[in-house]
matplotlib code that plots the C-alpha trace (Angstrom):
import matplotlib.pyplot as plt

x = [21.2, 22.3, 20.9, 19.9, 17.9, 16.2, 15.4, 13.7, 11.7, 10.7, 9.8, 7.5, 5.7, 5.2, 4.0, 1.7, -1.4, -0.4, 0.3, -3.0, -4.9, -2.1, -2.7, -5.6, -8.5, -8.2, -7.2, -9.9, -12.5, -11.7, -12.1, -15.5, -16.6, -15.6, -17.8, -20.9, -23.0, -21.1, -21.6, -19.4, -20.0, -19.1, -16.8, -14.7, -11.6, -8.8, -8.3, -6.5, -3.6, -2.8, 0.5, 1.2, 4.6, 5.5, 9.0, 10.6, 7.3, 7.9, 6.0, 4.3, 3.3, -0.3, -3.1, -4.1, -0.6, -0.8, 0.3, -1.7, -1.3, -1.1, -4.6, -4.9, -8.6, -8.3, -5.7, -7.5, -10.6, -8.5, -7.2, -10.7, -11.9, -9.0, -6.0, -3.4, 0.0, 2.0, 5.1, 5.6, 9.1, 10.2, 12.7, 15.6, 16.4, 17.2, 15.4, 17.1, 17.4, 13.9, 12.4, 14.5, 13.2, 9.6, 9.6, 11.5, 10.4, 14.1, 16.4, 18.2, 21.6, 20.4, 19.9, 23.4, 22.9, 25.6, 25.3, 23.9, 21.5, 22.0, 23.7, 25.2, 27.6, 26.1, 27.2, 24.5, 25.7, 24.3, 20.9, 18.7, 19.7, 17.2, 17.8, 15.9, 12.2, 10.1, 6.5, 5.5, 6.9, 5.1, 1.7, 2.3, 2.9, -0.6, -2.2, -2.3, -1.7, 1.2, 1.9, 4.2, 3.6, 6.2, 9.8, 11.8, 15.4, 16.6, 18.4, 18.9, 19.5, 18.4, 18.1, 17.3, 14.4, 10.7, 9.9, 12.6, 11.5, 7.9, 6.0, 3.7, 3.2, 5.6, 5.6, 8.4, 11.5, 14.6, 15.8, 14.9, 13.4, 16.5, 18.6, 16.5, 13.0, 13.0, 9.7, 9.9, 7.2, 8.8, 12.4, 11.5, 11.8, 8.5, 9.1, 12.5, 13.0, 9.3, 8.4, 8.9, 5.7, 3.6, 4.9, 2.3, -0.4, 1.2, 1.7, -1.9, -3.3, -1.3, -2.5, -6.1, -5.6, -4.0, -6.9, -9.5, -7.7, -7.4, -10.6, -11.8, -8.8, -6.9, -4.2, -1.2, -0.5, 2.7, 2.3, 5.6, 5.1, 8.2, 6.4, 7.3, 11.0, 13.1, 13.1, 9.7, 7.8, 4.0, 1.7, 0.3, -3.2, -2.0, 0.6, -0.2, -3.2, -1.6, -1.1, 2.3, 3.9, 5.1, 5.9, 2.3, 1.1, 2.9, 1.7, -1.9, -1.8, -0.5, -3.4, -5.9, -4.3, -4.6, -8.3, -8.6, -7.2, -9.6, -12.5, -11.6, -11.7, -15.1, -16.5, -15.3, -16.9, -13.4, -13.0, -14.4, -12.2, -9.0, -6.4, -4.9, -1.6, -0.1, 3.4, 6.5, 9.9, 11.9, 11.9, 12.5, 15.4, 17.7, 17.0, 13.4, 10.1, 9.2, 9.0, 9.3, 7.8, 7.9, 10.9, 14.5, 16.5, 16.1, 16.6, 19.8, 19.7, 19.1, 17.3, 13.5, 12.9, 14.8, 12.5, 9.4, 6.9, 3.1, 1.4, -2.3, -4.0, -7.6, -9.7, -13.4, -15.4, -12.3, -10.0, -12.2, -12.2, -11.2, -8.3, -4.9, -2.2, 1.2, 2.3, 5.9, 5.4, 7.9, 7.8, 9.4, 6.2, 4.0, 5.0, 4.2, 1.1, -0.4, 0.4, -1.5, -4.5, -4.5, -4.2, -0.7, 1.7, 4.9, 7.2, 6.2, 7.1, 10.1, 12.0, 14.4, 15.5, 15.8, 15.2, 12.2, 12.7, 9.2, 6.4, 2.7, 1.0, -2.5, -4.2, -2.9, -4.4, -7.7, -7.6, -7.3, -5.8, -6.1, -2.5, 0.8, 1.8, 4.6, 7.2, 9.2, 12.5, 13.8, 17.2, 18.3, 21.0, 22.3, 22.0, 25.7, 27.5, 26.3, 24.3, 23.6, 20.8, 18.2, 14.8, 13.3, 9.9, 10.0, 13.7, 16.2, 20.0, 22.7, 25.7, 27.9, 26.5, 28.2, 25.8, 22.8, 24.1, 23.6, 24.7, 27.0, 28.6, 28.7, 31.2, 30.0, 26.3, 23.3, 20.0, 16.6, 13.1, 11.0, 7.8, 9.1, 11.7, 10.6, 13.3, 16.1, 17.8, 18.2, 20.7, 19.8, 22.4, 24.1, 20.8, 20.1, 23.4, 21.7, 19.2, 22.1, 23.9, 20.8, 20.1, 23.7, 23.6, 20.3, 21.7, 24.8, 22.5, 20.4, 23.4, 25.0, 21.9, 21.8, 25.4, 24.8, 22.4, 23.3, 22.4, 24.9, 23.7, 23.4, 26.2]
y = [17.9, 19.6, 22.9, 21.2, 18.6, 21.3, 23.3, 20.3, 19.4, 23.0, 23.4, 20.3, 21.6, 25.1, 23.9, 21.2, 23.3, 24.7, 21.3, 19.9, 20.5, 19.8, 16.8, 15.6, 16.4, 13.8, 10.8, 11.4, 12.3, 8.9, 7.3, 8.9, 7.9, 4.3, 4.4, 5.7, 2.8, 2.1, 3.1, 5.9, 7.9, 11.5, 11.0, 14.2, 12.6, 11.3, 7.6, 6.3, 3.9, 0.8, -0.7, -4.1, -5.7, -9.1, -10.4, -13.3, -14.7, -16.9, -16.7, -20.0, -19.4, -18.2, -20.5, -18.1, -18.5, -22.3, -23.5, -26.7, -26.7, -23.1, -21.6, -17.8, -17.1, -13.4, -12.8, -15.1, -13.0, -9.8, -11.2, -12.1, -8.5, -7.0, -8.0, -10.7, -10.0, -12.9, -11.1, -8.8, -8.1, -6.7, -3.9, -6.1, -9.6, -8.6, -6.5, -3.0, -2.3, -3.7, -1.2, 1.6, 0.9, 0.6, 3.9, 5.9, 4.5, 4.2, 1.2, 0.9, 1.4, 4.9, 5.8, 4.6, 0.9, -1.5, -4.7, -6.2, -5.0, -2.5, -4.4, -6.9, -5.5, -2.0, -0.1, 0.7, 4.3, 5.0, 4.8, 6.1, 9.7, 12.3, 13.8, 10.8, 11.6, 8.8, 7.8, 9.0, 12.5, 12.6, 11.7, 14.0, 16.9, 16.4, 16.5, 12.8, 11.6, 9.1, 6.1, 3.1, 0.0, -2.7, -3.3, -0.3, -1.5, 1.5, 3.3, 2.9, 6.4, 10.0, 11.3, 8.0, 6.9, 7.1, 10.5, 12.1, 10.2, 11.4, 9.5, 11.5, 8.4, 5.5, 2.2, -0.1, -2.1, -0.7, -3.8, -7.5, -9.5, -11.7, -8.5, -6.5, -6.6, -3.3, -1.5, 2.3, 4.9, 7.9, 7.8, 6.4, 2.7, 1.7, -2.0, -3.8, -7.1, -7.7, -11.4, -12.4, -14.4, -11.5, -8.9, -9.5, -9.0, -5.8, -4.3, -5.1, -3.5, -0.3, -0.3, -0.5, 2.3, 4.5, 3.9, 4.7, 7.8, 9.1, 8.0, 11.6, 12.5, 10.9, 8.6, 6.6, 3.5, 1.5, -1.9, -3.9, -7.1, -8.9, -12.3, -14.7, -13.8, -16.1, -17.0, -18.5, -18.7, -19.1, -17.0, -19.1, -18.9, -20.1, -22.7, -26.1, -24.9, -25.1, -28.3, -26.9, -26.7, -23.7, -21.7, -22.3, -21.2, -17.9, -17.2, -18.1, -15.8, -13.0, -13.7, -13.4, -10.2, -8.6, -9.6, -7.6, -4.5, -5.0, -5.5, -2.2, -0.4, -1.9, -1.1, 2.5, 2.7, 3.4, 0.2, 1.6, 4.6, 2.8, 1.3, -1.9, -3.3, -6.5, -7.7, -9.5, -7.8, -10.6, -14.4, -17.2, -17.4, -20.4, -23.1, -21.9, -23.5, -20.7, -21.6, -19.8, -22.5, -22.8, -20.5, -21.2, -19.1, -17.7, -14.5, -12.7, -14.3, -12.5, -15.7, -15.3, -16.8, -14.0, -11.2, -12.6, -12.4, -12.2, -8.9, -8.1, -4.7, -3.9, -0.8, -1.6, -0.1, 1.1, -1.9, -4.7, -7.9, -11.4, -10.2, -11.9, -10.1, -11.4, -7.9, -7.0, -4.8, -4.0, -2.5, 0.7, 1.2, 1.5, 5.0, 6.6, 4.4, 5.2, 8.9, 8.9, 7.0, 9.6, 12.6, 13.5, 15.1, 13.1, 15.0, 18.3, 17.1, 14.9, 17.2, 14.3, 13.6, 10.7, 10.1, 7.8, 4.5, 3.3, 3.7, 4.4, 1.1, 2.2, 1.5, -2.1, -2.5, -1.2, -3.9, -1.4, -2.8, 0.2, 1.3, -0.6, -1.6, 0.9, -1.5, -3.7, -4.2, -4.7, -4.7, -7.4, -7.0, -9.8, -9.0, -9.0, -9.3, -6.4, -6.1, -9.5, -9.5, -7.7, -8.8, -7.4, -8.8, -12.5, -12.7, -12.6, -12.1, -12.8, -10.8, -13.4, -16.8, -18.1, -16.0, -18.1, -21.0, -23.6, -27.2, -26.8, -23.4, -21.4, -19.1, -15.6, -14.5, -16.7, -16.0, -17.5, -17.3, -17.0, -17.7, -21.3, -21.8, -20.4, -22.3, -20.6, -23.9, -23.7, -21.1, -20.1, -17.3, -19.1, -19.2, -15.5, -13.5, -10.3, -10.4, -10.9, -7.8, -5.7, -6.6, -6.0, -2.6, -1.7, -2.8, -0.6, 2.3, 1.8, 1.5, 4.6, 6.5, 5.4, 6.2, 9.8, 10.5, 8.4, 9.8, 8.3, 6.7, 9.2, 9.4]
z = [-6.2, -9.4, -10.6, -13.8, -11.8, -9.8, -13.0, -14.6, -11.6, -11.1, -14.7, -14.5, -11.5, -12.9, -16.2, -15.0, -15.3, -18.7, -20.0, -18.7, -21.9, -24.5, -26.6, -24.5, -26.7, -29.4, -27.3, -24.6, -27.3, -28.9, -25.5, -25.0, -28.5, -27.8, -24.8, -26.6, -25.3, -22.1, -18.4, -17.3, -20.5, -20.0, -17.0, -17.1, -15.5, -17.7, -17.2, -14.1, -14.7, -12.6, -13.7, -12.2, -12.6, -11.1, -10.6, -12.5, -13.8, -16.8, -20.1, -19.3, -15.7, -16.0, -17.0, -19.8, -21.2, -21.1, -17.7, -16.9, -13.1, -11.9, -11.7, -12.3, -12.8, -12.1, -14.7, -17.1, -16.8, -17.1, -20.4, -21.5, -20.7, -22.6, -24.8, -24.2, -25.8, -27.0, -28.4, -25.5, -24.2, -20.9, -20.8, -20.0, -18.8, -15.2, -12.5, -12.4, -16.2, -16.8, -14.3, -15.7, -19.2, -18.1, -16.2, -18.8, -22.1, -23.1, -23.7, -20.3, -22.0, -23.0, -19.3, -18.2, -17.5, -18.8, -16.7, -13.6, -11.0, -8.1, -5.4, -7.9, -10.5, -9.9, -6.8, -4.3, -4.3, -7.8, -9.5, -12.3, -12.9, -11.9, -15.4, -16.8, -16.7, -15.2, -16.0, -12.5, -13.2, -16.5, -15.0, -12.0, -14.3, -15.7, -12.3, -11.5, -8.0, -8.2, -6.0, -5.8, -3.6, -4.1, -5.2, -6.4, -7.3, -9.4, -6.6, -2.8, -1.6, -2.4, -5.0, -6.6, -4.4, -5.3, -3.6, -5.9, -9.0, -9.3, -6.7, -4.3, -2.1, -1.8, 0.2, -1.0, -0.5, -2.1, -3.9, -4.4, -1.6, -1.4, -0.7, 1.7, 3.1, 5.1, 4.2, 3.6, 3.4, 1.7, 3.0, 6.4, 7.3, 8.8, 9.2, 9.5, 7.8, 6.9, 6.4, 2.8, 2.5, 3.6, 1.2, -1.6, 1.0, 2.4, -1.1, -2.0, 1.2, 0.4, -3.2, -2.1, 0.5, -2.3, -4.7, -2.0, -0.9, -4.4, -6.0, -6.7, -8.7, -11.6, -10.3, -11.5, -9.4, -9.9, -8.2, -8.7, -6.6, -5.4, -6.1, -7.4, -7.1, -4.9, -2.1, -3.0, 0.3, 0.4, 2.5, 5.4, 3.9, 0.5, 1.4, -0.1, -2.2, -5.6, -7.6, -8.7, -5.2, -3.4, -6.5, -7.6, -4.2, -4.6, -8.1, -7.2, -4.2, -6.4, -8.8, -6.0, -4.7, -8.2, -7.9, -4.7, -6.4, -9.3, -6.9, -5.2, -8.6, -9.2, -5.7, -6.1, -9.6, -11.1, -13.1, -16.4, -16.2, -15.3, -17.6, -16.0, -17.3, -16.0, -17.0, -15.7, -15.4, -17.0, -17.5, -15.0, -12.6, -13.0, -10.5, -9.8, -10.9, -13.2, -16.9, -20.2, -22.5, -25.4, -25.4, -24.6, -22.2, -18.7, -16.8, -17.8, -21.3, -24.6, -25.8, -26.0, -22.5, -20.9, -21.9, -23.6, -20.9, -20.2, -20.7, -20.4, -20.9, -20.0, -20.5, -20.4, -23.2, -25.0, -25.6, -27.0, -24.9, -25.9, -28.0, -28.5, -30.4, -31.6, -32.6, -31.5, -28.4, -25.6, -22.1, -23.4, -25.5, -22.5, -21.5, -24.9, -25.3, -21.9, -22.4, -25.6, -24.0, -21.2, -23.5, -22.5, -24.9, -23.9, -26.3, -24.9, -21.4, -21.8, -24.2, -25.0, -21.5, -22.1, -25.8, -25.9, -27.7, -27.1, -29.6, -29.3, -29.9, -28.8, -32.2, -32.0, -28.5, -29.8, -32.5, -35.4, -38.6, -40.9, -40.2, -39.9, -36.4, -35.5, -34.0, -36.4, -34.6, -31.0, -29.4, -26.8, -24.2, -22.0, -18.3, -17.8, -21.2, -23.3, -26.5, -28.1, -30.7, -32.8, -33.9, -37.2, -37.9, -37.3, -37.7, -34.9, -35.3, -32.7, -33.9, -32.3, -32.8, -29.6, -27.6, -29.0, -26.9, -29.6, -29.2, -32.1, -31.7, -34.9, -36.3, -37.0, -36.6, -35.9, -37.6, -36.5, -38.0, -34.9, -36.9, -37.5, -34.8, -31.4, -29.6, -31.6, -32.4, -36.2, -37.5, -41.0, -41.4, -44.3, -46.3, -45.9, -46.1, -47.3, -44.4, -42.0, -43.4, -43.3, -39.7, -38.7, -40.3, -38.5, -35.2, -35.7, -36.6, -33.5, -31.2, -32.7, -32.0, -28.4, -27.9, -29.0, -26.2, -23.1, -19.7, -17.2, -14.0, -11.1, -8.6]

ax = plt.figure().add_subplot(projection="3d")
ax.plot(x, y, z, "-o")
ax.set_aspect("equal")
plt.show()
């Protein structure tokens, strides 16, 4: 372990108490004000966070996002009690970089990723550098108890495992459920080759245990389910229950397990002081039953279906319910947004390691319209072939039109108006040459900025 790594970790530990009050007053005061007529008023604890990520779930695969056969009443209610995001993008179109982006608030290219996932295109000897501060480290530095229960997949050996990346408690598999199903607690294997169709239940049980054990202190729980990643295998109690076959069985079990977590928060009287976030890590895997309708593209793609995924956020008494927002929001925005909501001064803690690409979208989640939404552009990488596209407002530009996978391949860039063409089938670059040039220049600027501050993967 490098001296720089040790210095940063030691610094975070020593300054946790000093940082506890920095930046907290305004955000938490706003939270209290928003709860003026709500139960739980005056709770001195900062909000807990439960961050639920599922695996390879398509944009269309929840009933609240339009699926006619898969029934997800728990997540439908979660959306009704909070905000449902319809222009939300995961951190990447494949597992490893998506998780790196979520946990660091940075584009994955900025933290050393170039292509693939660990175990496929990325050697298992490497992982997210300890120099890149994670969400768990940030929350732990503020006195939160941190835990993970689920899929890790950003490093398979120390110092890239959860215990070295900010998690006080960890129960996980190192990679995808088609690669390994050995369950670890800390760094010790506690179950060899766990049954795939029981993983969602096991991760839920551990999440519930963590909540109950830490109910008297603020906590950050990261719950990255392996479901519904292939191989899709239904739990015995759920097999044959869905009208959408075994894939539907798996998604509906996952929905019910989320309900168990939410019921635990309510039973422990924590629900009104807990921010719950639900999202998918990327779009559907080719050959599986997951769907990204109405969008084109799949996992690995820079087309919309590769990264445009469901996301729901609930914070009772603070985030108004029954909201739907089409604002451009990305997984990298969750770190700065959650920090703001919890009164954490992220800049004071992260100190540019890594540079944060995410933006604080908390006012948008609150439904405020008195200020412009902060995010207006987003960069897209293919899962194996590098940078492909940029979105600015409703416009999306593939710098090389061949990467848009059109029936009639175009020469040069391809431009789409997502407000009118969600399937990215009509290239209008010839009609808007000035817009194309401006978007190319912005992409070049963004890439140059990233290239100036890359943290290589750890070795």
